[in-house]
PyMOL Python script that loads the backbone (N, CA, C, O; Angstrom):
from pymol import cmd

cmd.read_pdbstr("""\
ATOM      1  N   MET A   1       0.885  -1.188   0.019  1.00  0.00           N
ATOM      2  CA  MET A   1      -0.030  -0.015  -0.035  1.00  0.00           C
ATOM      3  C   MET A   1       0.955   1.284  -0.043  1.00  0.00           C
ATOM      4  O   MET A   1       2.015   1.335   0.581  1.00  0.00           O
ATOM      5  N   ALA A   2       0.482   2.214  -0.768  1.00  0.00           N
ATOM      6  CA  ALA A   2       1.283   3.461  -0.949  1.00  0.00           C
ATOM      7  C   ALA A   2       0.984   4.338   0.294  1.00  0.00           C
ATOM      8  O   ALA A   2      -0.103   4.293   0.870  1.00  0.00           O
ATOM      9  N   GLU A   3       1.997   5.129   0.671  1.00  0.00           N
ATOM     10  CA  GLU A   3       1.867   6.026   1.857  1.00  0.00           C
ATOM     11  C   GLU A   3       2.674   7.238   1.543  1.00  0.00           C
ATOM     12  O   GLU A   3       3.615   7.204   0.750  1.00  0.00           O
ATOM     13  N   TYR A   4       2.271   8.375   2.215  1.00  0.00           N
ATOM     14  CA  TYR A   4       2.967   9.585   2.142  1.00  0.00           C
ATOM     15  C   TYR A   4       4.019   9.490   3.336  1.00  0.00           C
ATOM     16  O   TYR A   4       3.663   9.040   4.425  1.00  0.00           O
ATOM     17  N   VAL A   5       5.324   9.924   3.107  1.00  0.00           N
ATOM     18  CA  VAL A   5       6.386  10.013   4.070  1.00  0.00           C
ATOM     19  C   VAL A   5       6.714  11.523   4.203  1.00  0.00           C
ATOM     20  O   VAL A   5       7.080  12.091   3.174  1.00  0.00           O
ATOM     21  N   PRO A   6       6.632  12.186   5.267  1.00  0.00           N
ATOM     22  CA  PRO A   6       7.007  13.572   5.379  1.00  0.00           C
ATOM     23  C   PRO A   6       8.501  13.786   5.166  1.00  0.00           C
ATOM     24  O   PRO A   6       9.366  13.089   5.696  1.00  0.00           O
ATOM     25  N   ILE A   7       8.735  14.836   4.326  1.00  0.00           N
ATOM     26  CA  ILE A   7      10.103  15.332   4.005  1.00  0.00           C
ATOM     27  C   ILE A   7      10.492  16.535   4.774  1.00  0.00           C
ATOM     28  O   ILE A   7      11.520  16.567   5.451  1.00  0.00           O
ATOM     29  N   LYS A   8       9.644  17.549   4.664  1.00  0.00           N
ATOM     30  CA  LYS A   8       9.866  18.871   5.339  1.00  0.00           C
ATOM     31  C   LYS A   8       8.515  19.614   5.452  1.00  0.00           C
ATOM     32  O   LYS A   8       7.496  19.249   4.866  1.00  0.00           O
ATOM     33  N   SER A   9       8.602  20.655   6.233  1.00  0.00           N
ATOM     34  CA  SER A   9       7.444  21.526   6.470  1.00  0.00           C
ATOM     35  C   SER A   9       7.880  22.931   6.619  1.00  0.00           C
ATOM     36  O   SER A   9       9.011  23.172   7.042  1.00  0.00           O
ATOM     37  N   SER A  10       7.051  23.881   6.297  1.00  0.00           N
ATOM     38  CA  SER A  10       7.353  25.328   6.598  1.00  0.00           C
ATOM     39  C   SER A  10       5.979  25.969   6.922  1.00  0.00           C
ATOM     40  O   SER A  10       4.893  25.426   6.720  1.00  0.00           O
ATOM     41  N   VAL A  11       6.181  27.232   7.465  1.00  0.00           N
ATOM     42  CA  VAL A  11       4.893  28.013   7.860  1.00  0.00           C
ATOM     43  C   VAL A  11       5.143  29.271   7.058  1.00  0.00           C
ATOM     44  O   VAL A  11       6.259  29.774   6.929  1.00  0.00           O
ATOM     45  N   VAL A  12       3.999  29.756   6.516  1.00  0.00           N
ATOM     46  CA  VAL A  12       3.980  31.030   5.902  1.00  0.00           C
ATOM     47  C   VAL A  12       2.985  31.965   6.487  1.00  0.00           C
ATOM     48  O   VAL A  12       1.801  31.644   6.584  1.00  0.00           O
ATOM     49  N   PHE A  13       3.461  33.165   6.895  1.00  0.00           N
ATOM     50  CA  PHE A  13       2.649  34.214   7.555  1.00  0.00           C
ATOM     51  C   PHE A  13       2.204  35.084   6.326  1.00  0.00           C
ATOM     52  O   PHE A  13       3.038  35.478   5.510  1.00  0.00           O
ATOM     53  N   ARG A  14       0.932  35.359   6.223  1.00  0.00           N
ATOM     54  CA  ARG A  14       0.383  36.305   5.306  1.00  0.00           C
ATOM     55  C   ARG A  14       0.105  37.630   6.000  1.00  0.00           C
ATOM     56  O   ARG A  14      -0.679  37.643   6.948  1.00  0.00           O
ATOM     57  N   LEU A  15       0.748  38.836   5.553  1.00  0.00           N
ATOM     58  CA  LEU A  15       0.594  40.079   6.199  1.00  0.00           C
ATOM     59  C   LEU A  15      -0.197  41.078   5.469  1.00  0.00           C
ATOM     60  O   LEU A  15      -0.064  41.203   4.251  1.00  0.00           O
ATOM     61  N   ASN A  16      -0.958  41.747   6.107  1.00  0.00           N
ATOM     62  CA  ASN A  16      -1.696  42.872   5.549  1.00  0.00           C
ATOM     63  C   ASN A  16      -0.877  44.089   5.535  1.00  0.00           C
ATOM     64  O   ASN A  16      -0.803  44.725   6.587  1.00  0.00           O
ATOM     65  N   ALA A  17      -0.234  44.516   4.466  1.00  0.00           N
ATOM     66  CA  ALA A  17       0.664  45.701   4.327  1.00  0.00           C
ATOM     67  C   ALA A  17      -0.083  46.957   3.882  1.00  0.00           C
ATOM     68  O   ALA A  17       0.546  47.906   3.413  1.00  0.00           O
ATOM     69  N   GLY A  18      -1.369  46.983   4.013  1.00  0.00           N
ATOM     70  CA  GLY A  18      -2.098  48.163   3.696  1.00  0.00           C
ATOM     71  C   GLY A  18      -2.879  47.983   2.318  1.00  0.00           C
ATOM     72  O   GLY A  18      -3.149  46.868   1.872  1.00  0.00           O
ATOM     73  N   VAL A  19      -3.183  49.049   1.749  1.00  0.00           N
ATOM     74  CA  VAL A  19      -3.889  49.019   0.397  1.00  0.00           C
ATOM     75  C   VAL A  19      -3.057  49.813  -0.622  1.00  0.00           C
ATOM     76  O   VAL A  19      -2.273  50.695  -0.273  1.00  0.00           O
ATOM     77  N   ASP A  20      -3.278  49.439  -1.957  1.00  0.00           N
ATOM     78  CA  ASP A  20      -2.558  50.132  -2.985  1.00  0.00           C
ATOM     79  C   ASP A  20      -3.568  51.330  -3.424  1.00  0.00           C
ATOM     80  O   ASP A  20      -4.591  51.614  -2.801  1.00  0.00           O
ATOM     81  N   GLY A  21      -3.134  51.951  -4.539  1.00  0.00           N
ATOM     82  CA  GLY A  21      -3.888  53.091  -5.058  1.00  0.00           C
ATOM     83  C   GLY A  21      -5.332  52.777  -5.498  1.00  0.00           C
ATOM     84  O   GLY A  21      -6.202  53.647  -5.498  1.00  0.00           O
ATOM     85  N   ASN A  22      -5.560  51.475  -5.882  1.00  0.00           N
ATOM     86  CA  ASN A  22      -6.796  50.887  -6.310  1.00  0.00           C
ATOM     87  C   ASN A  22      -7.680  50.359  -5.211  1.00  0.00           C
ATOM     88  O   ASN A  22      -8.765  49.854  -5.501  1.00  0.00           O
ATOM     89  N   GLY A  23      -7.250  50.454  -3.898  1.00  0.00           N
ATOM     90  CA  GLY A  23      -7.955  49.947  -2.812  1.00  0.00           C
ATOM     91  C   GLY A  23      -7.729  48.492  -2.577  1.00  0.00           C
ATOM     92  O   GLY A  23      -8.401  47.963  -1.692  1.00  0.00           O
ATOM     93  N   LYS A  24      -6.815  47.724  -3.295  1.00  0.00           N
ATOM     94  CA  LYS A  24      -6.596  46.430  -3.211  1.00  0.00           C
ATOM     95  C   LYS A  24      -5.568  46.105  -2.022  1.00  0.00           C
ATOM     96  O   LYS A  24      -4.565  46.802  -1.868  1.00  0.00           O
ATOM     97  N   MET A  25      -5.830  45.128  -1.275  1.00  0.00           N
ATOM     98  CA  MET A  25      -4.837  44.739  -0.215  1.00  0.00           C
ATOM     99  C   MET A  25      -3.453  44.420  -0.659  1.00  0.00           C
ATOM    100  O   MET A  25      -3.284  43.679  -1.627  1.00  0.00           O
ATOM    101  N   ILE A  26      -2.474  44.926  -0.020  1.00  0.00           N
ATOM    102  CA  ILE A  26      -1.149  44.579  -0.299  1.00  0.00           C
ATOM    103  C   ILE A  26      -0.863  43.429   0.616  1.00  0.00           C
ATOM    104  O   ILE A  26      -1.044  43.506   1.831  1.00  0.00           O
ATOM    105  N   VAL A  27      -0.390  42.306  -0.023  1.00  0.00           N
ATOM    106  CA  VAL A  27      -0.072  41.159   0.905  1.00  0.00           C
ATOM    107  C   VAL A  27       1.391  40.867   0.749  1.00  0.00           C
ATOM    108  O   VAL A  27       1.943  40.669  -0.334  1.00  0.00           O
ATOM    109  N   ARG A  28       2.019  40.855   2.022  1.00  0.00           N
ATOM    110  CA  ARG A  28       3.368  40.387   2.137  1.00  0.00           C
ATOM    111  C   ARG A  28       3.516  39.076   2.845  1.00  0.00           C
ATOM    112  O   ARG A  28       2.748  38.826   3.774  1.00  0.00           O
ATOM    113  N   SER A  29       4.441  38.214   2.485  1.00  0.00           N
ATOM    114  CA  SER A  29       4.573  36.873   3.040  1.00  0.00           C
ATOM    115  C   SER A  29       5.999  36.736   3.749  1.00  0.00           C
ATOM    116  O   SER A  29       7.048  37.231   3.336  1.00  0.00           O
ATOM    117  N   VAL A  30       5.843  36.046   4.781  1.00  0.00           N
ATOM    118  CA  VAL A  30       7.190  35.669   5.513  1.00  0.00           C
ATOM    119  C   VAL A  30       6.918  34.178   5.777  1.00  0.00           C
ATOM    120  O   VAL A  30       5.892  33.671   6.229  1.00  0.00           O
ATOM    121  N   SER A  31       8.184  33.527   5.354  1.00  0.00           N
ATOM    122  CA  SER A  31       8.158  32.046   5.479  1.00  0.00           C
ATOM    123  C   SER A  31       9.228  31.707   6.590  1.00  0.00           C
ATOM    124  O   SER A  31      10.191  32.432   6.841  1.00  0.00           O
ATOM    125  N   MET A  32       8.969  30.634   7.162  1.00  0.00           N
ATOM    126  CA  MET A  32       9.814  29.986   8.184  1.00  0.00           C
ATOM    127  C   MET A  32       9.917  28.510   7.859  1.00  0.00           C
ATOM    128  O   MET A  32       8.914  27.803   7.761  1.00  0.00           O
ATOM    129  N   SER A  33      11.151  28.060   7.695  1.00  0.00           N
ATOM    130  CA  SER A  33      11.383  26.682   7.401  1.00  0.00           C
ATOM    131  C   SER A  33      11.747  25.897   8.626  1.00  0.00           C
ATOM    132  O   SER A  33      11.746  26.420   9.740  1.00  0.00           O
ATOM    133  N   ARG A  34      12.080  24.552   8.404  1.00  0.00           N
ATOM    134  CA  ARG A  34      12.457  23.674   9.395  1.00  0.00           C
ATOM    135  C   ARG A  34      11.392  23.487  10.551  1.00  0.00           C
ATOM    136  O   ARG A  34      11.679  23.361  11.741  1.00  0.00           O
ATOM    137  N   VAL A  35      10.115  23.488  10.014  1.00  0.00           N
ATOM    138  CA  VAL A  35       9.035  23.142  11.025  1.00  0.00           C
ATOM    139  C   VAL A  35       8.840  21.683  10.930  1.00  0.00           C
ATOM    140  O   VAL A  35       8.788  21.140   9.826  1.00  0.00           O
ATOM    141  N   SER A  36       8.716  20.946  12.156  1.00  0.00           N
ATOM    142  CA  SER A  36       8.477  19.587  12.181  1.00  0.00           C
ATOM    143  C   SER A  36       7.217  19.202  11.468  1.00  0.00           C
ATOM    144  O   SER A  36       6.146  19.662  11.865  1.00  0.00           O
ATOM    145  N   PRO A  37       7.275  18.306  10.335  1.00  0.00           N
ATOM    146  CA  PRO A  37       6.046  17.833   9.698  1.00  0.00           C
ATOM    147  C   PRO A  37       5.024  17.291  10.652  1.00  0.00           C
ATOM    148  O   PRO A  37       3.836  17.309  10.329  1.00  0.00           O
ATOM    149  N   GLU A  38       5.430  16.789  11.860  1.00  0.00           N
ATOM    150  CA  GLU A  38       4.533  16.217  12.786  1.00  0.00           C
ATOM    151  C   GLU A  38       3.861  17.153  13.760  1.00  0.00           C
ATOM    152  O   GLU A  38       3.056  16.691  14.570  1.00  0.00           O
ATOM    153  N   VAL A  39       4.143  18.441  13.729  1.00  0.00           N
ATOM    154  CA  VAL A  39       3.802  19.327  14.699  1.00  0.00           C
ATOM    155  C   VAL A  39       2.175  19.413  14.597  1.00  0.00           C
ATOM    156  O   VAL A  39       1.634  19.422  13.491  1.00  0.00           O
ATOM    157  N   GLY A  40       1.494  19.470  15.695  1.00  0.00           N
ATOM    158  CA  GLY A  40       0.060  19.474  15.734  1.00  0.00           C
ATOM    159  C   GLY A  40      -0.531  20.910  15.547  1.00  0.00           C
ATOM    160  O   GLY A  40       0.193  21.883  15.757  1.00  0.00           O
ATOM    161  N   ALA A  41      -1.784  21.057  15.171  1.00  0.00           N
ATOM    162  CA  ALA A  41      -2.417  22.247  14.899  1.00  0.00           C
ATOM    163  C   ALA A  41      -2.380  23.231  16.173  1.00  0.00           C
ATOM    164  O   ALA A  41      -2.160  24.437  16.053  1.00  0.00           O
ATOM    165  N   THR A  42      -2.622  22.579  17.432  1.00  0.00           N
ATOM    166  CA  THR A  42      -2.644  23.406  18.547  1.00  0.00           C
ATOM    167  C   THR A  42      -1.377  23.982  18.908  1.00  0.00           C
ATOM    168  O   THR A  42      -1.338  25.138  19.330  1.00  0.00           O
ATOM    169  N   ALA A  43      -0.257  23.235  18.772  1.00  0.00           N
ATOM    170  CA  ALA A  43       1.143  23.634  19.153  1.00  0.00           C
ATOM    171  C   ALA A  43       1.484  24.712  18.142  1.00  0.00           C
ATOM    172  O   ALA A  43       2.020  25.754  18.520  1.00  0.00           O
ATOM    173  N   LEU A  44       1.174  24.482  16.797  1.00  0.00           N
ATOM    174  CA  LEU A  44       1.582  25.393  15.792  1.00  0.00           C
ATOM    175  C   LEU A  44       0.809  26.703  15.995  1.00  0.00           C
ATOM    176  O   LEU A  44       1.417  27.749  15.768  1.00  0.00           O
ATOM    177  N   LYS A  45      -0.361  26.751  16.365  1.00  0.00           N
ATOM    178  CA  LYS A  45      -1.227  27.922  16.690  1.00  0.00           C
ATOM    179  C   LYS A  45      -0.534  28.672  17.786  1.00  0.00           C
ATOM    180  O   LYS A  45      -0.340  29.882  17.664  1.00  0.00           O
ATOM    181  N   SER A  46      -0.133  27.982  18.901  1.00  0.00           N
ATOM    182  CA  SER A  46       0.435  28.656  19.947  1.00  0.00           C
ATOM    183  C   SER A  46       1.826  29.407  19.635  1.00  0.00           C
ATOM    184  O   SER A  46       2.150  30.513  20.069  1.00  0.00           O
ATOM    185  N   ALA A  47       2.555  28.593  18.812  1.00  0.00           N
ATOM    186  CA  ALA A  47       3.789  29.233  18.332  1.00  0.00           C
ATOM    187  C   ALA A  47       3.660  30.392  17.464  1.00  0.00           C
ATOM    188  O   ALA A  47       4.351  31.396  17.633  1.00  0.00           O
ATOM    189  N   THR A  48       2.737  30.274  16.476  1.00  0.00           N
ATOM    190  CA  THR A  48       2.627  31.374  15.533  1.00  0.00           C
ATOM    191  C   THR A  48       1.935  32.568  16.179  1.00  0.00           C
ATOM    192  O   THR A  48       2.227  33.695  15.780  1.00  0.00           O
ATOM    193  N   ASP A  49       1.005  32.394  17.186  1.00  0.00           N
ATOM    194  CA  ASP A  49       0.426  33.576  17.935  1.00  0.00           C
ATOM    195  C   ASP A  49       1.553  34.255  18.805  1.00  0.00           C
ATOM    196  O   ASP A  49       1.493  35.451  19.090  1.00  0.00           O
ATOM    197  N   ALA A  50       2.446  33.545  19.159  1.00  0.00           N
ATOM    198  CA  ALA A  50       3.664  34.246  19.909  1.00  0.00           C
ATOM    199  C   ALA A  50       4.576  35.029  18.939  1.00  0.00           C
ATOM    200  O   ALA A  50       5.227  36.001  19.322  1.00  0.00           O
ATOM    201  N   LEU A  51       4.598  34.586  17.714  1.00  0.00           N
ATOM    202  CA  LEU A  51       5.460  35.342  16.641  1.00  0.00           C
ATOM    203  C   LEU A  51       4.770  36.480  15.939  1.00  0.00           C
ATOM    204  O   LEU A  51       5.432  37.344  15.363  1.00  0.00           O
ATOM    205  N   THR A  52       3.515  36.501  15.972  1.00  0.00           N
ATOM    206  CA  THR A  52       2.842  37.529  15.169  1.00  0.00           C
ATOM    207  C   THR A  52       3.119  38.999  15.615  1.00  0.00           C
ATOM    208  O   THR A  52       3.061  39.900  14.779  1.00  0.00           O
ATOM    209  N   GLY A  53       3.398  39.234  16.823  1.00  0.00           N
ATOM    210  CA  GLY A  53       3.869  40.499  17.367  1.00  0.00           C
ATOM    211  C   GLY A  53       5.128  41.086  16.930  1.00  0.00           C
ATOM    212  O   GLY A  53       5.459  42.237  17.213  1.00  0.00           O
ATOM    213  N   LEU A  54       5.912  40.176  16.148  1.00  0.00           N
ATOM    214  CA  LEU A  54       7.333  40.606  15.707  1.00  0.00           C
ATOM    215  C   LEU A  54       7.275  41.205  14.374  1.00  0.00           C
ATOM    216  O   LEU A  54       8.264  41.755  13.889  1.00  0.00           O
ATOM    217  N   PHE A  55       6.044  41.111  13.700  1.00  0.00           N
ATOM    218  CA  PHE A  55       5.936  41.651  12.387  1.00  0.00           C
ATOM    219  C   PHE A  55       5.452  43.106  12.347  1.00  0.00           C
ATOM    220  O   PHE A  55       4.704  43.537  13.224  1.00  0.00           O
ATOM    221  N   ASP A  56       5.889  43.869  11.311  1.00  0.00           N
ATOM    222  CA  ASP A  56       5.399  45.219  11.167  1.00  0.00           C
ATOM    223  C   ASP A  56       4.004  45.441  10.841  1.00  0.00           C
ATOM    224  O   ASP A  56       3.433  46.485  11.156  1.00  0.00           O
ATOM    225  N   PHE A  57       3.378  44.391  10.152  1.00  0.00           N
ATOM    226  CA  PHE A  57       2.050  44.450   9.665  1.00  0.00           C
ATOM    227  C   PHE A  57       1.218  43.346  10.268  1.00  0.00           C
ATOM    228  O   PHE A  57       1.769  42.328  10.688  1.00  0.00           O
ATOM    229  N   PRO A  58      -0.112  43.511  10.328  1.00  0.00           N
ATOM    230  CA  PRO A  58      -0.933  42.463  10.905  1.00  0.00           C
ATOM    231  C   PRO A  58      -0.964  41.205  10.092  1.00  0.00           C
ATOM    232  O   PRO A  58      -0.906  41.214   8.862  1.00  0.00           O
ATOM    233  N   VAL A  59      -1.059  40.111  10.829  1.00  0.00           N
ATOM    234  CA  VAL A  59      -1.148  38.763  10.172  1.00  0.00           C
ATOM    235  C   VAL A  59      -2.546  38.447   9.987  1.00  0.00           C
ATOM    236  O   VAL A  59      -3.342  38.508  10.924  1.00  0.00           O
ATOM    237  N   PHE A  60      -2.886  38.100   8.776  1.00  0.00           N
ATOM    238  CA  PHE A  60      -4.318  37.660   8.505  1.00  0.00           C
ATOM    239  C   PHE A  60      -4.492  36.247   8.072  1.00  0.00           C
ATOM    240  O   PHE A  60      -5.604  35.757   7.878  1.00  0.00           O
ATOM    241  N   ALA A  61      -3.352  35.590   7.921  1.00  0.00           N
ATOM    242  CA  ALA A  61      -3.457  34.115   7.746  1.00  0.00           C
ATOM    243  C   ALA A  61      -2.140  33.496   8.043  1.00  0.00           C
ATOM    244  O   ALA A  61      -1.089  34.134   7.975  1.00  0.00           O
ATOM    245  N   VAL A  62      -2.215  32.213   8.380  1.00  0.00           N
ATOM    246  CA  VAL A  62      -1.043  31.313   8.553  1.00  0.00           C
ATOM    247  C   VAL A  62      -1.293  30.050   7.915  1.00  0.00           C
ATOM    248  O   VAL A  62      -2.301  29.376   8.130  1.00  0.00           O
ATOM    249  N   GLU A  63      -0.253  29.698   7.032  1.00  0.00           N
ATOM    250  CA  GLU A  63      -0.328  28.433   6.349  1.00  0.00           C
ATOM    251  C   GLU A  63       0.863  27.422   6.564  1.00  0.00           C
ATOM    252  O   GLU A  63       2.039  27.776   6.484  1.00  0.00           O
ATOM    253  N   LYS A  64       0.490  26.229   6.822  1.00  0.00           N
ATOM    254  CA  LYS A  64       1.556  25.214   7.004  1.00  0.00           C
ATOM    255  C   LYS A  64       1.698  24.391   5.670  1.00  0.00           C
ATOM    256  O   LYS A  64       0.769  23.736   5.197  1.00  0.00           O
ATOM    257  N   LEU A  65       2.809  24.477   5.172  1.00  0.00           N
ATOM    258  CA  LEU A  65       3.157  23.764   3.736  1.00  0.00           C
ATOM    259  C   LEU A  65       3.896  22.495   4.061  1.00  0.00           C
ATOM    260  O   LEU A  65       4.940  22.572   4.709  1.00  0.00           O
ATOM    261  N   ASN A  66       3.437  21.345   3.663  1.00  0.00           N
ATOM    262  CA  ASN A  66       4.123  20.107   3.811  1.00  0.00           C
ATOM    263  C   ASN A  66       4.677  19.602   2.438  1.00  0.00           C
ATOM    264  O   ASN A  66       4.056  19.785   1.391  1.00  0.00           O
ATOM    265  N   THR A  67       5.774  19.014   2.495  1.00  0.00           N
ATOM    266  CA  THR A  67       6.342  18.340   1.316  1.00  0.00           C
ATOM    267  C   THR A  67       6.518  16.859   1.814  1.00  0.00           C
ATOM    268  O   THR A  67       7.125  16.579   2.847  1.00  0.00           O
ATOM    269  N   ASN A  68       5.921  15.923   0.968  1.00  0.00           N
ATOM    270  CA  ASN A  68       5.835  14.551   1.237  1.00  0.00           C
ATOM    271  C   ASN A  68       6.337  13.783   0.060  1.00  0.00           C
ATOM    272  O   ASN A  68       6.126  14.217  -1.072  1.00  0.00           O
ATOM    273  N   SER A  69       7.015  12.624   0.261  1.00  0.00           N
ATOM    274  CA  SER A  69       7.261  11.659  -0.784  1.00  0.00           C
ATOM    275  C   SER A  69       6.201  10.541  -0.855  1.00  0.00           C
ATOM    276  O   SER A  69       5.725  10.131   0.204  1.00  0.00           O
ATOM    277  N   LEU A  70       5.831  10.060  -1.943  1.00  0.00           N
ATOM    278  CA  LEU A  70       4.975   8.933  -2.045  1.00  0.00           C
ATOM    279  C   LEU A  70       5.753   7.653  -2.248  1.00  0.00           C
ATOM    280  O   LEU A  70       6.532   7.507  -3.190  1.00  0.00           O
ATOM    281  N   GLU A  71       5.514   6.730  -1.329  1.00  0.00           N
ATOM    282  CA  GLU A  71       6.425   5.522  -1.322  1.00  0.00           C
ATOM    283  C   GLU A  71       5.517   4.264  -1.226  1.00  0.00           C
ATOM    284  O   GLU A  71       4.443   4.358  -0.632  1.00  0.00           O
ATOM    285  N   ASP A  72       5.880   3.168  -1.749  1.00  0.00           N
ATOM    286  CA  ASP A  72       5.120   1.851  -1.724  1.00  0.00           C
ATOM    287  C   ASP A  72       5.357   1.270  -0.363  1.00  0.00           C
ATOM    288  O   ASP A  72       4.854   0.189  -0.058  1.00  0.00           O
TER     289      ASP A  72
END
""", "prot")
cmd.dss("prot")
cmd.show_as("cartoon", "prot")
cmd.util.cbc("prot")
cmd.orient("prot")
């Protein structure tokens, strides 16, 4: 049976950097690598909440990106 094997994970913070001349939101992204693929949602939420105050702009989204290999 095939299964996914975790290789690496990262977290991307999406920041609201204001609006442009057309009223469209300016989005900035900050990525952090070397996140454990096994980290749970509750632990990740606690960690990202602690980090949001370090940014110059408000965080409106946090994404965890996983890279897996498919093996038999």
